[in-house]
C-alpha positions in Angstrom: 198.9 188.1 88.8 199.2 191.3 87.2 197.2 194.1 88.8 195.8 197.5 87.8 198.7 200.0 87.4 201.6 197.4 86.5 203.5 197.8 83.3 202.2 195.6 80.8 204.6 192.9 79.9 205.8 193.8 76.3 205.3 190.4 73.6 206.3 190.4 70.1 204.1 187.3 67.9 203.1 186.1 64.8 199.3 186.5 63.5 197.6 182.9 61.4 199.2 185.2 58.3 203.0 185.1 60.4 202.5 189.0 60.8 204.2 190.3 64.2 202.5 192.6 66.0 203.9 193.8 69.3 202.7 196.4 72.1 205.2 198.9 71.6 203.4 199.1 67.8 199.8 200.6 70.2 201.7 202.4 72.9 201.9 206.2 72.7 198.8 205.7 69.5 196.0 203.5 70.3 194.0 201.5 73.8 194.7 198.1 73.5 192.3 195.4 74.5 194.2 191.6 74.8 191.9 188.7 75.8 193.7 185.6 76.8 191.5 182.5 76.2 192.0 178.8 75.8 191.3 177.5 72.1 190.2 178.0 68.6 186.9 176.8 67.6 185.6 175.7 71.0 182.3 176.8 72.1 183.5 180.0 75.1 186.2 181.1 73.0 184.2 181.3 69.6 181.3 183.6 71.5 183.5 186.0 72.7 185.9 186.2 69.0 182.5 187.4 67.9 181.3 189.5 69.9 184.9 191.5 70.2 184.7 191.4 65.9 181.0 192.7 66.2 182.1 195.1 68.4 185.5 196.1 66.2 184.5 199.2 64.3 183.1 200.9 68.6 186.6 199.8 69.7 188.6 201.3 66.3 186.4 204.5 67.5 187.5 204.6 71.1 190.9 203.9 69.4 191.8 201.0 70.4 193.2 197.4 68.8 191.9 194.5 69.8 194.4 191.5 70.6 193.3 187.8 71.1 196.0 185.6 72.5 195.8 181.5 72.7 199.1 178.9 72.1 197.5 177.4 69.1 199.7 177.4 66.0 198.9 180.4 63.6 197.1 177.8 61.2 194.8 177.4 63.7 194.5 180.9 64.0 194.2 181.3 60.7 191.3 177.9 60.4 189.1 179.6 63.0 189.4 183.6 61.4 188.4 182.4 58.1 185.6 180.0 59.7 184.1 182.8 61.6 184.5 185.7 59.9 186.8 187.1 62.5 189.1 190.7 62.1 190.5 190.8 65.2 194.2 190.1 65.5 195.0 186.3 66.8 198.2 186.1 68.2 200.1 182.6 68.4 201.9 182.4 71.9 203.2 178.8 70.9 206.0 178.2 74.1 203.7 180.0 76.5 206.1 182.6 77.0 203.4 185.4 77.2 200.7 183.8 78.7 203.5 183.2 81.7 203.6 186.3 81.5 200.5 187.6 82.2 200.2 185.2 84.4 197.5 183.6 82.5 198.3 179.4 82.4 197.7 177.9 85.1 196.5 174.2 86.6 192.4 174.3 86.0 190.5 171.0 87.1 187.0 170.0 84.7 185.2 167.5 85.9 187.9 166.4 88.6 190.4 166.2 86.5 194.1 168.7 86.6 195.6 170.3 83.7 197.3 173.0 83.0 195.6 175.7 80.6 195.1 179.0 79.5 192.2 181.0 82.3 190.7 183.3 80.3 191.8 186.8 80.8 191.4 190.2 79.6 193.9 193.3 80.3 193.5 197.1 78.8 196.4 198.0 78.2 196.7 202.4 78.6 198.2 205.1 76.0 201.9 204.6 78.2 201.9 201.0 78.1 199.7 200.0 81.8 197.4 198.0 82.8 193.8 200.2 83.9 191.8 197.1 83.6 193.2 192.7 84.1 190.2 190.6 85.6 191.0 186.7 85.3 188.8 183.9 85.1 186.2 185.8 82.3 183.0 184.7 81.6 182.2 184.8 77.4 179.1 186.0 76.7 178.5 189.7 77.2 182.3 190.4 78.0 183.3 192.4 74.9 180.3 194.8 75.8 181.6 194.6 79.2 185.4 196.0 78.0 184.2 198.3 75.8 182.1 200.7 78.2 185.2 200.6 80.5 187.4 201.6 77.4 184.6 204.5 76.6 185.6 205.6 80.0 189.2 205.1 80.4 189.7 207.5 77.3 186.9 210.0 79.5 188.5 210.3 82.0 
């Protein structure tokens, strides 16, 4: 499990448009909010993505990039983005390496059935590449506003 003060694991992953996004392209320039979500176009994941999209201008004012990561394919991300008009980066981690590095790929139990899946989690990475916020098992409703407030507080300290 990652904690406050840990170096954020670096990554390079493709977007829906097959463009590579790396964490390193933001370090030193902007904060990064990295949120991991289980699956495109499901109720909780849609709420979370829409709330981050709705607040994107405010995150930009706070010099912060929003990056959503799941194990869905680039094509799935494209369909999800287009269906809901999402403007946040959606990155595809089909092999699960980044999910493992952030310790979000875990055994979950749903209706008595155990299986591996992404635990909805969010990390805020500062300009030095250090994790300043690490929250596992996030509830999607209202989460983006909570994260925005944390980023604003971080920027003023």
